[in-house]
C-alpha positions in Angstrom: 43.2 -46.5 76.6 42.2 -48.2 79.9 40.9 -51.6 80.7 38.4 -50.2 83.2 34.8 -50.9 82.2 33.0 -47.6 82.0 29.4 -48.8 81.8 27.4 -48.6 85.1 27.3 -52.0 86.9 24.5 -53.2 89.0 25.8 -55.5 91.8 24.0 -58.8 92.2 21.7 -58.3 95.2 21.2 -62.0 95.7 24.8 -62.6 96.8 25.4 -61.6 100.4 28.6 -59.6 100.8 28.9 -58.9 97.1 31.4 -56.2 96.4 29.7 -53.1 94.9 31.6 -52.0 91.8 29.8 -48.6 91.5 31.0 -47.0 88.2 34.5 -48.4 88.1 34.0 -51.9 86.9 35.4 -55.2 88.1 39.1 -54.5 88.7 41.3 -56.4 91.2 40.4 -55.3 94.7 43.5 -53.3 95.5 43.6 -51.5 92.1 40.0 -50.5 92.4 40.4 -49.2 95.9 43.5 -47.2 95.0 41.7 -45.8 91.9 38.6 -44.9 94.0 40.7 -43.2 96.6 42.4 -41.0 94.0 39.1 -40.1 92.4 37.6 -39.4 95.8 40.5 -37.1 96.8 40.1 -35.3 93.5 36.4 -34.9 94.1 37.0 -33.5 97.6 39.7 -31.1 96.2 37.3 -29.9 93.5 34.5 -29.3 96.0 37.0 -27.2 98.2 38.1 -25.2 95.1 34.4 -24.5 94.1 33.7 -23.3 97.7 36.9 -21.1 97.6 35.8 -19.5 94.3 32.4 -18.8 95.7 33.9 -17.2 98.8 36.2 -15.1 96.6 33.3 -14.0 94.4 31.2 -13.1 97.5 34.1 -11.2 99.1 34.6 -9.2 96.0 30.9 -8.9 95.2 31.4 -10.2 91.7 30.2 -13.0 89.5 32.4 -15.7 88.0 32.7 -14.0 84.6 33.8 -10.7 86.2 36.5 -12.5 88.0 37.5 -14.3 84.8 37.8 -11.0 83.0 40.0 -9.6 85.8 42.3 -12.6 85.9 42.6 -12.5 82.1 43.5 -8.9 82.1 45.9 -9.3 85.0 47.9 -12.0 83.3 49.7 -9.2 81.4 48.4 -5.8 82.3 50.6 -4.2 79.6 48.7 -6.1 76.8 46.1 -4.1 74.9 42.9 -6.2 75.1 39.8 -5.5 72.9 36.3 -6.5 74.1 36.0 -9.0 71.3 39.0 -10.9 72.7 37.2 -11.1 76.0 34.0 -12.2 74.3 35.8 -15.2 72.7 37.6 -16.0 76.0 34.3 -16.1 77.9 32.3 -17.7 75.2 29.5 -15.2 75.6 27.6 -12.9 73.4 28.9 -9.4 72.7 25.9 -8.0 74.7 26.7 -10.1 77.7 30.4 -9.1 77.6 29.4 -5.5 77.3 27.2 -5.8 80.4 30.1 -7.4 82.3 32.5 -4.6 81.2 29.9 -2.0 82.2 29.7 -3.5 85.7 33.5 -3.7 86.1 33.9 -0.1 84.9 31.2 1.2 87.3 32.9 -0.6 90.2 36.3 0.9 89.3 38.0 -2.4 88.3 38.6 -1.6 84.6 38.8 1.4 82.2 38.0 1.7 78.6 40.6 3.5 76.5 40.3 4.6 72.9 42.4 2.8 70.4 44.7 5.5 69.0 45.0 3.6 65.7 41.3 3.0 65.2 38.8 5.3 66.7 36.1 2.7 66.3 37.6 0.3 68.8 38.7 0.5 72.4 41.1 -1.3 74.8 40.1 -2.7 78.2 42.6 -2.0 81.0 42.6 -3.2 84.6 42.9 -0.5 87.2 45.6 -0.5 89.9 42.7 -0.8 92.4 41.6 -4.0 90.8 45.1 -5.4 90.8 45.5 -4.6 94.5 42.1 -6.1 95.4 42.8 -9.3 93.5 46.2 -9.7 95.1 44.9 -9.0 98.5 42.0 -11.4 98.1 43.8 -14.2 96.4 47.4 -13.8 97.6 46.9 -15.7 100.8 45.2 -18.6 99.0 48.0 -18.7 96.4 50.6 -18.7 99.1 48.9 -21.6 100.9 48.6 -23.6 97.6 52.3 -23.0 96.8 53.2 -24.1 100.3 51.3 -27.4 99.8 53.4 -28.3 96.7 56.8 -26.5 97.1 58.5 -29.5 98.9 57.4 -32.1 96.3 60.2 -34.1 94.7 60.7 -33.8 91.0 59.2 -37.3 90.7 56.2 -36.4 92.7 55.6 -33.2 90.7 55.9 -35.1 87.5 53.5 -37.7 88.6 50.9 -35.1 89.7 51.3 -33.1 86.5 50.9 -36.3 84.4 47.9 -37.4 86.4 46.2 -34.0 86.0 46.9 -34.0 82.3 45.4 -37.4 81.9 42.3 -36.3 83.9 42.0 -33.2 81.8 42.2 -35.3 78.6 39.6 -37.7 80.1 37.0 -35.0 80.9 37.7 -33.0 77.8 37.0 -36.1 75.7 33.5 -36.6 77.2 31.0 -35.8 74.5 27.5 -34.7 75.2 25.4 -37.6 74.2 22.4 -36.7 72.1 19.6 -39.1 71.2 19.7 -40.5 67.7 17.2 -38.9 65.3 15.4 -41.2 62.9 15.6 -39.8 59.4 12.4 -40.0 57.3 
């Protein structure tokens, strides 16, 4: 639980030089500035990551879901993955997942293999070509990201991990607000 006010604040316009509190409430000046600096740095990182993902999709001529399927399959290429597992992972309909798999199969990134134990089902497998393409496209980026954090002290690493976990919890806890419905 935090003592930061989360309701939007409107600064008093009649006071010259009044400090704008934006979204973050009336915290002591130094604490608010540090908090804002951290959140701004996180926003800048997220924007850079979104741009990187767009460039990756463009360079591979794929959509976000196609890349998600490849990353999922490449986590453990020896696993036997059924289309239904991918449907749950993506949160899409069966028809949408089938369309994605059709595109990936046509582009040579996946194959469909019959399940030897159940002729009614299939397994999705990533091709060696897809593995090589993903490694070639993302390898440099992963190396640069690792270089950015490899020299962190154990204390710095623990602080960053704890911060990211708190931020994940904070954004995962945001519920979609729906207007109240009057009952008859």
